[in-house]
N, CA, C and O atoms as CSV, one atom per row, in Angstrom:
chain,resi,resn,atom,element,x,y,z
A,1,MET,N,N,0.844,-1.183,0.000
A,1,MET,CA,C,0.000,0.000,0.000
A,1,MET,C,C,0.885,1.240,0.000
A,1,MET,O,O,1.970,1.260,0.580
A,2,ARG,N,N,0.388,2.259,-0.663
A,2,ARG,CA,C,1.131,3.509,-0.734
A,2,ARG,C,C,0.168,4.686,-0.657
A,2,ARG,O,O,-0.896,4.679,-1.275
A,3,ARG,N,N,0.558,5.691,0.107
A,3,ARG,CA,C,-0.248,6.908,0.189
A,3,ARG,C,C,-0.066,7.708,-1.093
A,3,ARG,O,O,1.056,8.015,-1.495
A,4,LEU,N,N,-1.178,8.037,-1.726
A,4,LEU,CA,C,-1.141,8.815,-2.961
A,4,LEU,C,C,-1.138,10.303,-2.646
A,4,LEU,O,O,-0.286,11.039,-3.144
A,5,ASP,N,N,-2.087,10.755,-1.821
A,5,ASP,CA,C,-2.172,12.188,-1.516
A,5,ASP,C,C,-3.197,12.434,-0.417
A,5,ASP,O,O,-3.959,11.542,-0.043
A,6,GLN,N,N,-3.198,13.659,0.091
A,6,GLN,CA,C,-4.234,14.117,1.005
A,6,GLN,C,C,-5.286,14.854,0.195
A,6,GLN,O,O,-4.977,15.467,-0.827
A,7,ALA,N,N,-6.514,14.794,0.648
A,7,ALA,CA,C,-7.609,15.525,0.010
A,7,ALA,C,C,-8.043,16.646,0.950
A,7,ALA,O,O,-7.862,16.540,2.163
A,8,PRO,N,N,-8.610,17.713,0.405
A,8,PRO,CA,C,-9.021,18.823,1.263
A,8,PRO,C,C,-10.203,18.507,2.177
A,8,PRO,O,O,-10.383,19.156,3.207
A,9,ASN,N,N,-11.014,17.505,1.800
A,9,ASN,CA,C,-12.147,17.117,2.636
A,9,ASN,C,C,-12.582,15.700,2.266
A,9,ASN,O,O,-12.101,15.131,1.285
A,10,LEU,N,N,-13.484,15.142,3.046
A,10,LEU,CA,C,-13.907,13.756,2.847
A,10,LEU,C,C,-14.661,13.563,1.535
A,10,LEU,O,O,-14.518,12.525,0.889
A,11,ALA,N,N,-15.461,14.546,1.136
A,11,ALA,CA,C,-16.217,14.409,-0.116
A,11,ALA,C,C,-15.271,14.290,-1.309
A,11,ALA,O,O,-15.460,13.427,-2.166
A,12,ILE,N,N,-14.272,15.136,-1.366
A,12,ILE,CA,C,-13.301,15.085,-2.465
A,12,ILE,C,C,-12.512,13.787,-2.408
A,12,ILE,O,O,-12.269,13.163,-3.440
A,13,ALA,N,N,-12.114,13.379,-1.222
A,13,ALA,CA,C,-11.367,12.126,-1.075
A,13,ALA,C,C,-12.168,10.954,-1.613
A,13,ALA,O,O,-11.624,10.095,-2.307
A,14,THR,N,N,-13.445,10.913,-1.303
A,14,THR,CA,C,-14.309,9.830,-1.770
A,14,THR,C,C,-14.456,9.860,-3.289
A,14,THR,O,O,-14.417,8.815,-3.937
A,15,LEU,N,N,-14.622,11.041,-3.852
A,15,LEU,CA,C,-14.717,11.156,-5.315
A,15,LEU,C,C,-13.438,10.694,-5.987
A,15,LEU,O,O,-13.486,9.972,-6.983
A,16,TRP,N,N,-12.298,11.099,-5.454
A,16,TRP,CA,C,-11.021,10.692,-6.039
A,16,TRP,C,C,-10.834,9.186,-5.958
A,16,TRP,O,O,-10.417,8.564,-6.935
A,17,ALA,N,N,-11.134,8.592,-4.815
A,17,ALA,CA,C,-10.983,7.146,-4.654
A,17,ALA,C,C,-11.921,6.401,-5.607
A,17,ALA,O,O,-11.529,5.398,-6.203
A,18,ASP,N,N,-13.143,6.883,-5.752
A,18,ASP,CA,C,-14.090,6.256,-6.682
A,18,ASP,C,C,-13.591,6.348,-8.123
A,18,ASP,O,O,-13.716,5.391,-8.887
A,19,ALA,N,N,-13.027,7.495,-8.494
A,19,ALA,CA,C,-12.498,7.666,-9.853
A,19,ALA,C,C,-11.331,6.711,-10.103
A,19,ALA,O,O,-11.220,6.132,-11.183
A,20,LEU,N,N,-10.472,6.550,-9.115
A,20,LEU,CA,C,-9.356,5.610,-9.258
A,20,LEU,C,C,-9.865,4.181,-9.412
A,20,LEU,O,O,-9.390,3.433,-10.267
A,21,ARG,N,N,-10.836,3.808,-8.576
A,21,ARG,CA,C,-11.392,2.452,-8.666
A,21,ARG,C,C,-12.068,2.213,-10.007
A,21,ARG,O,O,-12.017,1.104,-10.540
A,22,SER,N,N,-12.702,3.251,-10.558
A,22,SER,CA,C,-13.367,3.086,-11.856
A,22,SER,C,C,-12.359,2.840,-12.978
A,22,SER,O,O,-12.724,2.336,-14.040
A,23,GLN,N,N,-11.097,3.192,-12.748
A,23,GLN,CA,C,-10.034,2.950,-13.724
A,23,GLN,C,C,-9.252,1.672,-13.415
A,23,GLN,O,O,-8.207,1.414,-14.012
A,24,GLY,N,N,-9.767,0.883,-12.483
A,24,GLY,CA,C,-9.137,-0.396,-12.159
A,24,GLY,C,C,-8.006,-0.306,-11.149
A,24,GLY,O,O,-7.229,-1.250,-11.004
A,25,ILE,N,N,-7.903,0.816,-10.447
A,25,ILE,CA,C,-6.856,0.997,-9.440
A,25,ILE,C,C,-7.497,0.842,-8.065
A,25,ILE,O,O,-8.356,1.637,-7.684
A,26,ALA,N,N,-7.087,-0.165,-7.332
A,26,ALA,CA,C,-7.634,-0.393,-5.992
A,26,ALA,C,C,-7.192,0.755,-5.088
A,26,ALA,O,O,-5.998,0.951,-4.857
A,27,ALA,N,N,-8.159,1.506,-4.582
A,27,ALA,CA,C,-7.867,2.681,-3.761
A,27,ALA,C,C,-8.800,2.720,-2.561
A,27,ALA,O,O,-9.914,2.198,-2.603
A,28,SER,N,N,-8.326,3.344,-1.498
A,28,SER,CA,C,-9.153,3.499,-0.298
A,28,SER,C,C,-8.911,4.870,0.313
A,28,SER,O,O,-7.903,5.524,0.047
A,29,VAL,N,N,-9.858,5.284,1.134
A,29,VAL,CA,C,-9.748,6.544,1.871
A,29,VAL,C,C,-9.383,6.198,3.307
A,29,VAL,O,O,-10.058,5.401,3.958
A,30,GLN,N,N,-8.318,6.800,3.787
A,30,GLN,CA,C,-7.882,6.620,5.168
A,30,GLN,C,C,-8.092,7.934,5.912
A,30,GLN,O,O,-8.216,8.990,5.291
A,31,ARG,N,N,-8.132,7.871,7.230
A,31,ARG,CA,C,-8.360,9.042,8.087
A,31,ARG,C,C,-9.726,9.676,7.823
A,31,ARG,O,O,-9.877,10.895,7.907
A,32,GLU,N,N,-10.702,8.857,7.509
A,32,GLU,CA,C,-12.043,9.356,7.185
A,32,GLU,C,C,-12.665,10.172,8.312
A,32,GLU,O,O,-13.313,11.189,8.066
A,33,PHE,N,N,-12.470,9.733,9.515
A,33,PHE,CA,C,-13.171,10.340,10.637
A,33,PHE,C,C,-12.255,11.135,11.562
A,33,PHE,O,O,-12.640,11.467,12.683
A,34,LEU,N,N,-11.067,11.435,11.106
A,34,LEU,CA,C,-10.104,12.127,11.950
A,34,LEU,C,C,-10.366,13.633,12.026
A,34,LEU,O,O,-9.784,14.315,12.869
A,35,ALA,N,N,-11.224,14.154,11.166
A,35,ALA,CA,C,-11.530,15.590,11.186
A,35,ALA,C,C,-12.066,16.023,12.550
A,35,ALA,O,O,-11.892,17.173,12.952
A,36,ALA,N,N,-12.709,15.111,13.251
A,36,ALA,CA,C,-13.243,15.440,14.575
A,36,ALA,C,C,-12.129,15.741,15.576
A,36,ALA,O,O,-12.371,16.373,16.605
A,37,ALA,N,N,-10.919,15.294,15.280
A,37,ALA,CA,C,-9.801,15.518,16.193
A,37,ALA,C,C,-9.068,16.826,15.912
A,37,ALA,O,O,-8.139,17.183,16.637
A,38,ALA,N,N,-9.476,17.542,14.867
A,38,ALA,CA,C,-8.823,18.821,14.560
A,38,ALA,C,C,-8.937,19.731,15.771
A,38,ALA,O,O,-10.010,19.867,16.359
A,39,GLY,N,N,-7.852,20.337,16.129
A,39,GLY,CA,C,-7.798,21.148,17.344
A,39,GLY,C,C,-7.002,20.435,18.413
A,39,GLY,O,O,-6.244,21.051,19.162
A,40,GLN,N,N,-7.185,19.129,18.473
A,40,GLN,CA,C,-6.377,18.307,19.386
A,40,GLN,C,C,-5.092,17.868,18.683
A,40,GLN,O,O,-4.055,17.656,19.311
A,41,LEU,N,N,-5.198,17.741,17.360
A,41,LEU,CA,C,-4.061,17.378,16.509
A,41,LEU,C,C,-3.862,18.490,15.490
A,41,LEU,O,O,-4.789,19.257,15.232
A,42,PRO,N,N,-2.678,18.593,14.909
A,42,PRO,CA,C,-2.479,19.603,13.862
A,42,PRO,C,C,-3.454,19.364,12.703
A,42,PRO,O,O,-3.681,18.218,12.315
A,43,PRO,N,N,-4.029,20.433,12.152
A,43,PRO,CA,C,-5.035,20.280,11.097
A,43,PRO,C,C,-4.552,19.478,9.897
A,43,PRO,O,O,-5.324,18.712,9.320
A,44,ASP,N,N,-3.282,19.639,9.510
A,44,ASP,CA,C,-2.790,18.902,8.343
A,44,ASP,C,C,-2.672,17.400,8.609
A,44,ASP,O,O,-2.524,16.614,7.672
A,45,GLN,N,N,-2.736,17.003,9.871
A,45,GLN,CA,C,-2.704,15.589,10.208
A,45,GLN,C,C,-4.096,14.970,10.247
A,45,GLN,O,O,-4.239,13.764,10.452
A,46,CYS,N,N,-5.116,15.791,10.052
A,46,CYS,CA,C,-6.501,15.329,10.148
A,46,CYS,C,C,-7.195,15.236,8.794
A,46,CYS,O,O,-8.371,14.877,8.731
A,47,LEU,N,N,-6.498,15.548,7.721
A,47,LEU,CA,C,-7.114,15.492,6.395
A,47,LEU,C,C,-7.221,14.044,5.919
A,47,LEU,O,O,-6.349,13.230,6.225
A,48,PRO,N,N,-8.276,13.713,5.176
A,48,PRO,CA,C,-8.388,12.354,4.633
A,48,PRO,C,C,-7.297,12.097,3.601
A,48,PRO,O,O,-6.846,13.016,2.918
A,49,GLU,N,N,-6.885,10.855,3.498
A,49,GLU,CA,C,-5.828,10.468,2.570
A,49,GLU,C,C,-6.334,9.414,1.589
A,49,GLU,O,O,-7.200,8.602,1.916
A,50,ILE,N,N,-5.779,9.446,0.391
A,50,ILE,CA,C,-6.067,8.429,-0.626
A,50,ILE,C,C,-4.879,7.485,-0.665
A,50,ILE,O,O,-3.735,7.916,-0.809
A,51,TRP,N,N,-5.151,6.220,-0.538
A,51,TRP,CA,C,-4.121,5.185,-0.597
A,51,TRP,C,C,-4.442,4.228,-1.734
A,51,TRP,O,O,-5.606,3.923,-1.993
A,52,ILE,N,N,-3.408,3.762,-2.405
A,52,ILE,CA,C,-3.591,2.737,-3.439
A,52,ILE,C,C,-2.962,1.443,-2.939
A,52,ILE,O,O,-1.983,1.458,-2.192
A,53,ASP,N,N,-3.539,0.325,-3.365
A,53,ASP,CA,C,-3.086,-0.974,-2.871
A,53,ASP,C,C,-1.792,-1.440,-3.522
A,53,ASP,O,O,-0.976,-2.093,-2.872
A,54,ASP,N,N,-1.594,-1.114,-4.796
A,54,ASP,CA,C,-0.477,-1.663,-5.562
A,54,ASP,C,C,0.449,-0.539,-6.027
A,54,ASP,O,O,0.035,0.347,-6.773
A,55,ASP,N,N,1.698,-0.585,-5.581
A,55,ASP,CA,C,2.687,0.431,-5.980
A,55,ASP,C,C,2.873,0.487,-7.492
A,55,ASP,O,O,3.258,1.521,-8.038
A,56,GLU,N,N,2.606,-0.594,-8.148
A,56,GLU,CA,C,2.756,-0.672,-9.607
A,56,GLU,C,C,1.827,0.324,-10.323
A,56,GLU,O,O,2.125,0.770,-11.431
A,57,HIS,N,N,0.719,0.662,-9.689
A,57,HIS,CA,C,-0.259,1.572,-10.289
A,57,HIS,C,C,0.005,3.041,-9.958
A,57,HIS,O,O,-0.773,3.915,-10.342
A,58,LEU,N,N,1.095,3.311,-9.253
A,58,LEU,CA,C,1.363,4.679,-8.811
A,58,LEU,C,C,1.433,5.692,-9.961
A,58,LEU,O,O,0.780,6.731,-9.864
A,59,PRO,N,N,2.178,5.453,-11.030
A,59,PRO,CA,C,2.229,6.453,-12.104
A,59,PRO,C,C,0.855,6.741,-12.721
A,59,PRO,O,O,0.520,7.896,-12.984
A,60,GLN,N,N,0.074,5.703,-12.948
A,60,GLN,CA,C,-1.263,5.870,-13.513
A,60,GLN,C,C,-2.166,6.633,-12.526
A,60,GLN,O,O,-2.936,7.503,-12.931
A,61,ALA,N,N,-2.064,6.304,-11.253
A,61,ALA,CA,C,-2.886,6.969,-10.233
A,61,ALA,C,C,-2.512,8.442,-10.105
A,61,ALA,O,O,-3.389,9.296,-9.974
A,62,GLU,N,N,-1.221,8.744,-10.143
A,62,GLU,CA,C,-0.788,10.146,-10.065
A,62,GLU,C,C,-1.277,10.937,-11.269
A,62,GLU,O,O,-1.693,12.087,-11.129
A,63,ALA,N,N,-1.230,10.331,-12.452
A,63,ALA,CA,C,-1.700,11.021,-13.663
A,63,ALA,C,C,-3.201,11.291,-13.579
A,63,ALA,O,O,-3.651,12.384,-13.922
A,64,LEU,N,N,-3.974,10.311,-13.127
A,64,LEU,CA,C,-5.418,10.484,-13.008
A,64,LEU,C,C,-5.748,11.550,-11.953
A,64,LEU,O,O,-6.641,12.373,-12.153
A,65,LEU,N,N,-5.034,11.527,-10.854
A,65,LEU,CA,C,-5.277,12.525,-9.810
A,65,LEU,C,C,-4.956,13.937,-10.317
A,65,LEU,O,O,-5.659,14.889,-9.980
A,66,ALA,N,N,-3.914,14.072,-11.112
A,66,ALA,CA,C,-3.578,15.381,-11.692
A,66,ALA,C,C,-4.705,15.884,-12.594
A,66,ALA,O,O,-5.022,17.074,-12.587
A,67,GLU,N,N,-5.311,14.980,-13.370
A,67,GLU,CA,C,-6.450,15.351,-14.218
A,67,GLU,C,C,-7.647,15.776,-13.368
A,67,GLU,O,O,-8.334,16.744,-13.693
A,68,LEU,N,N,-7.888,15.055,-12.289
A,68,LEU,CA,C,-9.032,15.366,-11.426
A,68,LEU,C,C,-8.859,16.713,-10.726
A,68,LEU,O,O,-9.841,17.406,-10.457
A,69,ARG,N,N,-7.635,17.077,-10.437
A,69,ARG,CA,C,-7.368,18.363,-9.784
A,69,ARG,C,C,-7.546,19.541,-10.737
A,69,ARG,O,O,-7.774,20.665,-10.289
A,70,GLN,N,N,-7.447,19.302,-12.035
A,70,GLN,CA,C,-7.565,20.359,-13.036
A,70,GLN,C,C,-8.688,20.037,-14.013
A,70,GLN,O,O,-8.421,19.683,-15.162
A,71,PRO,N,N,-9.937,20.152,-13.580
A,71,PRO,CA,C,-11.036,19.832,-14.498
A,71,PRO,C,C,-11.036,20.801,-15.675
A,71,PRO,O,O,-10.647,21.959,-15.525
A,72,PRO,N,N,-11.467,20.340,-16.834
A,72,PRO,CA,C,-11.488,21.217,-18.008
A,72,PRO,C,C,-12.490,22.355,-17.816
A,72,PRO,O,O,-13.561,22.164,-17.239
A,73,GLN,N,N,-12.136,23.511,-18.296
A,73,GLN,CA,C,-13.012,24.666,-18.219
A,73,GLN,C,C,-13.570,24.958,-19.609
A,73,GLN,O,O,-12.833,25.001,-20.595
A,74,HIS,N,N,-14.854,25.152,-19.667
A,74,HIS,CA,C,-15.498,25.476,-20.935
A,74,HIS,C,C,-15.373,26.970,-21.207
A,74,HIS,O,O,-15.378,27.794,-20.292
A,75,ARG,N,N,-15.265,27.284,-22.459
A,75,ARG,CA,C,-15.280,28.681,-22.903
A,75,ARG,C,C,-16.033,28.681,-24.215
A,75,ARG,O,O,-15.619,28.040,-25.181
A,76,TRP,N,N,-17.147,29.408,-24.246
A,76,TRP,CA,C,-17.954,29.397,-25.454
A,76,TRP,C,C,-18.573,30.759,-25.700
A,76,TRP,O,O,-18.791,31.550,-24.782
A,77,GLN,N,N,-18.848,31.002,-26.964
A,77,GLN,CA,C,-19.444,32.264,-27.395
A,77,GLN,C,C,-20.944,32.039,-27.568
A,77,GLN,O,O,-21.368,31.189,-28.352
A,78,CYS,N,N,-21.735,32.802,-26.836
A,78,CYS,CA,C,-23.188,32.695,-26.931
A,78,CYS,C,C,-23.666,33.404,-28.200
A,78,CYS,O,O,-22.983,34.280,-28.731
A,79,ALA,N,N,-24.839,33.013,-28.672
A,79,ALA,CA,C,-25.433,33.650,-29.856
A,79,ALA,C,C,-25.689,35.139,-29.622
A,79,ALA,O,O,-25.759,35.908,-30.581
A,80,CYS,N,N,-25.831,35.557,-28.361
A,80,CYS,CA,C,-26.058,36.976,-28.059
A,80,CYS,C,C,-24.760,37.775,-28.099
A,80,CYS,O,O,-24.780,39.001,-27.988
A,81,GLY,N,N,-23.626,37.079,-28.259
A,81,GLY,CA,C,-22.342,37.751,-28.339
A,81,GLY,C,C,-21.526,37.679,-27.060
A,81,GLY,O,O,-20.360,38.075,-27.057
A,82,GLU,N,N,-22.105,37.185,-25.977
A,82,GLU,CA,C,-21.406,37.116,-24.698
A,82,GLU,C,C,-20.414,35.951,-24.683
A,82,GLU,O,O,-20.732,34.857,-25.148
A,83,LEU,N,N,-19.211,36.189,-24.147
A,83,LEU,CA,C,-18.224,35.136,-23.956
A,83,LEU,C,C,-18.450,34.555,-22.565
A,83,LEU,O,O,-18.354,35.271,-21.568
A,84,VAL,N,N,-18.750,33.262,-22.497
A,84,VAL,CA,C,-19.052,32.588,-21.230
A,84,VAL,C,C,-17.886,31.667,-20.901
A,84,VAL,O,O,-17.517,30.809,-21.703
A,85,GLU,N,N,-17.302,31.849,-19.704
A,85,GLU,CA,C,-16.153,31.054,-19.292
A,85,GLU,C,C,-16.455,30.292,-18.017
A,85,GLU,O,O,-17.439,30.565,-17.329
A,86,GLY,N,N,-15.597,29.337,-17.716
A,86,GLY,CA,C,-15.741,28.556,-16.496
A,86,GLY,C,C,-16.655,27.363,-16.719
A,86,GLY,O,O,-16.781,26.867,-17.839
A,87,GLY,N,N,-17.277,26.917,-15.674
A,87,GLY,CA,C,-18.143,25.743,-15.745
A,87,GLY,C,C,-19.580,26.062,-16.089
A,87,GLY,O,O,-20.455,25.210,-15.931
A,88,PHE,N,N,-19.845,27.268,-16.555
A,88,PHE,CA,C,-21.221,27.663,-16.823
A,88,PHE,C,C,-21.732,27.073,-18.133
A,88,PHE,O,O,-21.062,27.152,-19.163
A,89,GLU,N,N,-22.901,26.494,-18.088
A,89,GLU,CA,C,-23.525,25.917,-19.273
A,89,GLU,C,C,-24.694,26.752,-19.745
A,89,GLU,O,O,-25.401,26.370,-20.678
A,90,GLN,N,N,-24.901,27.888,-19.107
A,90,GLN,CA,C,-25.979,28.786,-19.487
A,90,GLN,C,C,-25.427,30.212,-19.485
A,90,GLN,O,O,-24.690,30.608,-18.581
A,91,CYS,N,N,-25.798,30.971,-20.515
A,91,CYS,CA,C,-25.331,32.350,-20.634
A,91,CYS,C,C,-25.934,33.199,-19.516
A,91,CYS,O,O,-27.143,33.175,-19.286
A,92,TRP,N,N,-25.088,33.936,-18.836
A,92,TRP,CA,C,-25.586,34.790,-17.741
A,92,TRP,C,C,-26.329,35.998,-18.282
A,92,TRP,O,O,-27.139,36.599,-17.577
A,93,HIS,N,N,-26.061,36.353,-19.518
A,93,HIS,CA,C,-26.642,37.565,-20.084
A,93,HIS,C,C,-28.058,37.323,-20.632
A,93,HIS,O,O,-28.985,38.075,-20.332
A,94,CYS,N,N,-28.207,36.264,-21.439
A,94,CYS,CA,C,-29.496,36.045,-22.076
A,94,CYS,C,C,-30.221,34.767,-21.617
A,94,CYS,O,O,-31.403,34.580,-21.905
A,95,GLY,N,N,-29.495,33.889,-20.899
A,95,GLY,CA,C,-30.104,32.662,-20.404
A,95,GLY,C,C,-30.062,31.488,-21.364
A,95,GLY,O,O,-30.562,30.410,-21.041
A,96,ALA,N,N,-29.472,31.677,-22.543
A,96,ALA,CA,C,-29.389,30.585,-23.517
A,96,ALA,C,C,-28.459,29.493,-22.998
A,96,ALA,O,O,-27.484,29.776,-22.301
A,97,MET,N,N,-28.766,28.253,-23.340
A,97,MET,CA,C,-27.937,27.118,-22.943
A,97,MET,C,C,-26.737,26.995,-23.875
A,97,MET,O,O,-26.794,27.408,-25.033
A,98,MET,N,N,-25.663,26.430,-23.366
A,98,MET,CA,C,-24.469,26.199,-24.158
A,98,MET,C,C,-24.793,25.256,-25.302
A,98,MET,O,O,-25.439,24.231,-25.084
A,99,PRO,N,N,-24.360,25.575,-26.521
A,99,PRO,CA,C,-24.646,24.680,-27.632
A,99,PRO,C,C,-23.904,23.350,-27.483
A,99,PRO,O,O,-22.795,23.308,-26.950
A,100,ALA,N,N,-24.517,22.275,-27.954
A,100,ALA,CA,C,-23.872,20.959,-27.923
A,100,ALA,C,C,-22.738,20.929,-28.924
A,100,ALA,O,O,-22.841,21.495,-30.013
A,101,ASP,N,N,-21.666,20.273,-28.554
A,101,ASP,CA,C,-20.509,20.178,-29.468
A,101,ASP,C,C,-20.761,19.243,-30.599
A,101,ASP,O,O,-19.892,19.054,-31.449
């Protein structure tokens, strides 16, 4: 077993572990319930961790985690002329939905 990384919270840790498992990498979340000890222990010691079972999968797991940390951002031009950036799928100016690719 090898520690892959710390996650900022339990929800993100669970999503990352699920994404790794969906790619065939055996992964688990450790320190799930240690957040309750924050204050008694240093905060950085209470964050949930992602662990993988097989060291052989480390390069693939690191690459997938890097992708998950940097989700793609959409940038599209609405028919009304507004440039919409970020994760928005609807124009803030006119309310039109993002066109399908």
